[in-house]
SESELO-965382 format. One record per atom (N, C-alpha, C): x, y, z; atom name. Coordinates in nm, 4 decimals. Layout:
- px; py; pz; atomo
- X; Y; Z; CA
...
This chain:
- px; py; pz; atomo
- -0.5325; -0.4015; -1.5712; N
- -0.6419; -0.3959; -1.6632; CA
- -0.6036; -0.2981; -1.7738; C
- -0.6259; -0.3352; -1.8957; N
- -0.5965; -0.2498; -2.0106; CA
- -0.7253; -0.2322; -2.0888; C
- -0.7640; -0.1081; -2.1122; N
- -0.8861; -0.0816; -2.1867; CA
- -0.8585; 0.0117; -2.3027; C
- -0.9272; -0.0081; -2.4118; N
- -0.9121; 0.0769; -2.5303; CA
- -1.0328; 0.1684; -2.5421; C
- -1.0115; 0.2887; -2.5933; N
- -1.1206; 0.3835; -2.6100; CA
- -1.1942; 0.3584; -2.7411; C
- -1.3063; 0.4274; -2.7561; N
- -1.3888; 0.4111; -2.8758; CA
- -1.3181; 0.4591; -3.0019; C
- -1.2264; 0.5571; -2.9884; N
- -1.1593; 0.6078; -3.1078; CA
- -1.0507; 0.5132; -3.1589; C
- -1.0129; 0.4140; -3.0783; N
- -0.9141; 0.3158; -3.1208; CA
- -0.7699; 0.3604; -3.1088; C
- -0.7459; 0.4833; -3.0615; N
- -0.6096; 0.5355; -3.0541; CA
- -0.5568; 0.5499; -2.9113; C
- -0.6443; 0.5687; -2.8161; N
- -0.5992; 0.5855; -2.6781; CA
- -0.6385; 0.4638; -2.5951; C
- -0.5728; 0.4481; -2.4820; N
- -0.6028; 0.3342; -2.3964; CA
- -0.5877; 0.3733; -2.2501; C
- -0.6405; 0.2900; -2.1637; N
- -0.6357; 0.3118; -2.0197; CA
- -0.5675; 0.1925; -1.9552; C
- -0.4707; 0.2196; -1.8691; N
- -0.4089; 0.1154; -1.7879; CA
- -0.4549; 0.1405; -1.6451; C
- -0.5127; 0.0410; -1.5812; N
- -0.5640; 0.0584; -1.4457; CA
- -0.5228; -0.0574; -1.3565; C
- -0.4813; -0.0250; -1.2362; N
- -0.4569; -0.1248; -1.1324; CA
- -0.5619; -0.0986; -1.0253; C
- -0.6524; -0.1905; -1.0067; N
- -0.7635; -0.1705; -0.9142; CA
- -0.7717; -0.2866; -0.8157; C
- -0.8329; -0.2601; -0.7017; N
- -0.8571; -0.3652; -0.6030; CA
- -1.0015; -0.3581; -0.5578; C
- -1.0522; -0.4687; -0.5126; N
- -1.1825; -0.4753; -0.4477; CA
- -1.1627; -0.5671; -0.3287; C
- -1.1318; -0.5101; -0.2151; N
- -1.0927; -0.5886; -0.0979; CA
- -1.2085; -0.6223; -0.0051; C
- -1.3283; -0.5779; -0.0358; N
- -1.4401; -0.6089; 0.0524; CA
- -1.5092; -0.7355; 0.0052; C
- -1.5631; -0.8211; 0.0879; N
- -1.5669; -0.8009; 0.2316; CA
- -1.4414; -0.8455; 0.3050; C
- -1.3629; -0.9397; 0.2501; N
- -1.2471; -0.9884; 0.3255; CA
- -1.1234; -1.0051; 0.2386; C
- -1.1033; -0.9203; 0.1406; N
- -0.9931; -0.9389; 0.0475; CA
- -0.8614; -0.8744; 0.0852; C
- -0.8618; -0.7770; 0.1776; N
- -0.7374; -0.7062; 0.2115; CA
- -0.6321; -0.8002; 0.2655; C
- -0.6734; -0.9032; 0.3381; N
- -0.5746; -0.9961; 0.3956; CA
- -0.4956; -1.0696; 0.2882; C
- -0.5435; -1.0691; 0.1651; N
- -0.4714; -1.1355; 0.0562; CA
- -0.3577; -1.0487; 0.0016; C
- -0.3629; -0.9164; 0.0244; N
- -0.2601; -0.8291; -0.0327; CA
- -0.1756; -0.7564; 0.0701; C
- -0.2234; -0.7417; 0.1938; N
- -0.1450; -0.6773; 0.2996; CA
- -0.1600; -0.7562; 0.4289; C
- -0.0552; -0.7605; 0.5110; N
- -0.0676; -0.8305; 0.6391; CA
- -0.1527; -0.7481; 0.7359; C
- -0.2735; -0.7956; 0.7649; N
- -0.3626; -0.7211; 0.8531; CA
- -0.4717; -0.8126; 0.9065; C
- -0.5397; -0.7652; 1.0099; N
- -0.6615; -0.8298; 1.0574; CA
- -0.7747; -0.7638; 0.9807; C
- -0.8277; -0.8300; 0.8823; N
- -0.9303; -0.7712; 0.7959; CA
- -1.0682; -0.8114; 0.8466; C
- -1.1047; -0.7572; 0.9591; N
- -1.2346; -0.7802; 1.0203; CA
- -1.2967; -0.6436; 1.0478; C
- -1.4304; -0.6351; 1.0509; N
- -1.4942; -0.5037; 1.0694; CA
- -1.4451; -0.4254; 1.1910; C
- -1.4175; -0.4935; 1.3013; N
- -1.3727; -0.4203; 1.4203; CA
- -1.2244; -0.3849; 1.4163; C
- -1.1502; -0.4397; 1.3206; N
- -1.0071; -0.4110; 1.3058; CA
- -0.9770; -0.3653; 1.1632; C
- -1.0416; -0.2609; 1.1169; N
- -1.0209; -0.2177; 0.9787; CA
- -0.8779; -0.1692; 0.9579; C
- -0.8163; -0.2170; 0.8533; N
- -0.6791; -0.1778; 0.8206; CA
- -0.6784; -0.0352; 0.7654; C
- -0.5815; 0.0435; 0.8083; N
- -0.5628; 0.1782; 0.7535; CA
- -0.4185; 0.1896; 0.7067; C
- -0.3945; 0.2667; 0.6022; N
- -0.2591; 0.2846; 0.5511; CA
- -0.2506; 0.4079; 0.4644; C
- -0.1287; 0.4460; 0.4362; N
- -0.1017; 0.5545; 0.3416; CA
- -0.0647; 0.4915; 0.2081; C
- -0.0900; 0.5633; 0.1014; N
- -0.0615; 0.5132; -0.0326; CA
- 0.0392; 0.6063; -0.0998; C
- 0.1402; 0.5490; -0.1634; N
- 0.2322; 0.6243; -0.2483; CA
- 0.2281; 0.5614; -0.3862; C
- 0.1993; 0.6412; -0.4873; N
- 0.1894; 0.5924; -0.6251; CA
- 0.2937; 0.6662; -0.7086; C
- 0.3774; 0.5916; -0.7776; N
- 0.4748; 0.6504; -0.8699; CA
- 0.4260; 0.6198; -1.0108; C
- 0.4010; 0.7237; -1.0884; N
- 0.3452; 0.7045; -1.2226; CA
- 0.4086; 0.8029; -1.3201; C
- 0.4090; 0.7692; -1.4495; N
- 0.4716; 0.8563; -1.5498; CA
- 0.4029; 0.9927; -1.5589; C
- 0.4807; 1.0958; -1.5863; N
- 0.4262; 1.2290; -1.6106; CA
- 0.3283; 1.2186; -1.7275; C
- 0.2153; 1.2859; -1.7176; N
- 0.1143; 1.2809; -1.8226; CA
- 0.0057; 1.1785; -1.7956; C
- 0.0221; 1.0982; -1.6905; N
- -0.0818; 1.0031; -1.6515; CA
- -0.1458; 1.0515; -1.5224; C
- -0.2577; 0.9902; -1.4856; N
- -0.3315; 1.0321; -1.3674; CA
- -0.3370; 0.9177; -1.2678; C
- -0.3109; 0.9466; -1.1408; N
- -0.3199; 0.8474; -1.0339; CA
- -0.4337; 0.8870; -0.9407; C
- -0.5160; 0.7898; -0.9032; N
- -0.6299; 0.8145; -0.8154; CA
- -0.6245; 0.7147; -0.7008; C
- -0.6425; 0.7628; -0.5784; N
- -0.6475; 0.6762; -0.4604; CA
- -0.7714; 0.7139; -0.3790; C
- -0.8038; 0.6326; -0.2794; N
- -0.9236; 0.6595; -0.1999; CA
- -0.8928; 0.7406; -0.0738; C
- -0.7963; 0.8290; -0.0811; N
- -0.7618; 0.9164; 0.0306; CA
- -0.7208; 1.0520; -0.0254; C
- -0.7166; 1.1511; 0.0604; N
- -0.6783; 1.2847; 0.0157; CA
- -0.5320; 1.2888; -0.0261; C
- -0.5037; 1.3661; -0.1293; N
- -0.3656; 1.3828; -0.1758; CA
- -0.2930; 1.4788; -0.0827; C
- -0.1799; 1.4351; -0.0283; N
- -0.0988; 1.5213; 0.0579; CA
- 0.0055; 1.5968; -0.0216; C
- 0.0687; 1.5279; -0.1166; N
- 0.1728; 1.5932; -0.1957; CA
- 0.1911; 1.5200; -0.3275; C
- 0.2462; 1.5922; -0.4228; N
- 0.2835; 1.5325; -0.5504; CA
- 0.4180; 1.5937; -0.5885; C
- 0.5166; 1.5093; -0.6109; N
- 0.6529; 1.5517; -0.6394; CA
- 0.6955; 1.4980; -0.7748; C
- 0.7650; 1.5780; -0.8534; N
- 0.8179; 1.5310; -0.9812; CA
- 0.9575; 1.4751; -0.9595; C
- 0.9818; 1.3577; -1.0141; N
- 1.1126; 1.2921; -1.0046; CA
- 1.1463; 1.2388; -1.1429; C
- 1.2433; 1.2984; -1.2093; N
- 1.2833; 1.2660; -1.3463; CA
- 1.1586; 1.2720; -1.4344; C
- 1.1112; 1.1601; -1.4865; N
- 0.9927; 1.1585; -1.5726; CA
- 0.8710; 1.1010; -1.5005; C
- 0.8746; 1.1003; -1.3670; N
- 0.7661; 1.0401; -1.2902; CA
- 0.7120; 1.1381; -1.1878; C
- 0.5876; 1.1171; -1.1489; N
- 0.5263; 1.1918; -1.0399; CA
- 0.5118; 1.0964; -0.9226; C
- 0.5352; 1.1459; -0.8027; N
- 0.5182; 1.0659; -0.6821; CA
- 0.4024; 1.1270; -0.6047; C
- 0.2947; 1.0528; -0.5904; N
- 0.1738; 1.0985; -0.5223; CA
- 0.1682; 1.0342; -0.3845; C
- 0.1602; 1.1152; -0.2800; N
- 0.1461; 1.0655; -0.1434; CA
- 0.0083; 1.1032; -0.0918; C
- -0.0592; 1.0089; -0.0263; N
- -0.1931; 1.0345; 0.0255; CA
- -0.1931; 1.0354; 0.1771; C
- -0.3031; 1.0867; 0.2315; N
- -0.3231; 1.0812; 0.3757; CA
- -0.3604; 0.9383; 0.4145; C
- -0.3655; 0.9127; 0.5432; N
- -0.4056; 0.7808; 0.5913; CA
- -0.5524; 0.7598; 0.5596; C
- -0.5862; 0.6411; 0.5124; N
- -0.7259; 0.6106; 0.4841; CA
- -0.8034; 0.6093; 0.6147; C
- -0.9270; 0.6528; 0.6103; N
- -1.0099; 0.6584; 0.7309; CA
- -1.0834; 0.5271; 0.7518; C
- -1.1025; 0.4930; 0.8786; N
- -1.1877; 0.3781; 0.9098; CA
- -1.3300; 0.4162; 0.8738; C
- -1.4110; 0.3198; 0.8423; N
- -1.5476; 0.3480; 0.8001; CA
- -1.6250; 0.4242; 0.9076; C
- -1.6124; 0.3870; 1.0349; N
- -1.6850; 0.4572; 1.1405; CA
- -1.6293; 0.5976; 1.1641; C
- -1.5016; 0.6214; 1.1303; N
- -1.4429; 0.7546; 1.1427; CA
- -1.4866; 0.8464; 1.0295; C
- -1.5216; 0.7897; 0.9152; N
- -1.5615; 0.8698; 0.7999; CA
- -1.6854; 0.9518; 0.8319; C
- -1.7815; 0.8929; 0.9006; N
- -1.9044; 0.9645; 0.9354; CA
- -1.8745; 1.0839; 1.0249; C
- -1.7748; 1.0728; 1.1109; N
- -1.7382; 1.1827; 1.1998; CA
- -1.6755; 1.2979; 1.1215; C
- -1.6100; 1.2668; 1.0080; N
- -1.5448; 1.3701; 0.9278; CA
- -1.6442; 1.4537; 0.8490; C
- -1.7612; 1.3976; 0.8190; N
- -1.8597; 1.4667; 0.7350; CA
- -1.9385; 1.5704; 0.8089; C
């Protein structure tokens, strides 16, 4: 997705997913059912000066040449999330 700002000079590049209710099976091999929620870690490599956002806690961010490597924790199952709060 590419979006332009109101000033006409800056823009946003976004890669987004909406896997609910049953979309995860289209992008990752998993049983995408409520009782078998898929969990995974995310690694995002993006240019320095840009921002990467994931739905899990950031574990580390490493600079490599002109890129940042963002590693996240394992995503929580929905029923486990309530226990964390």
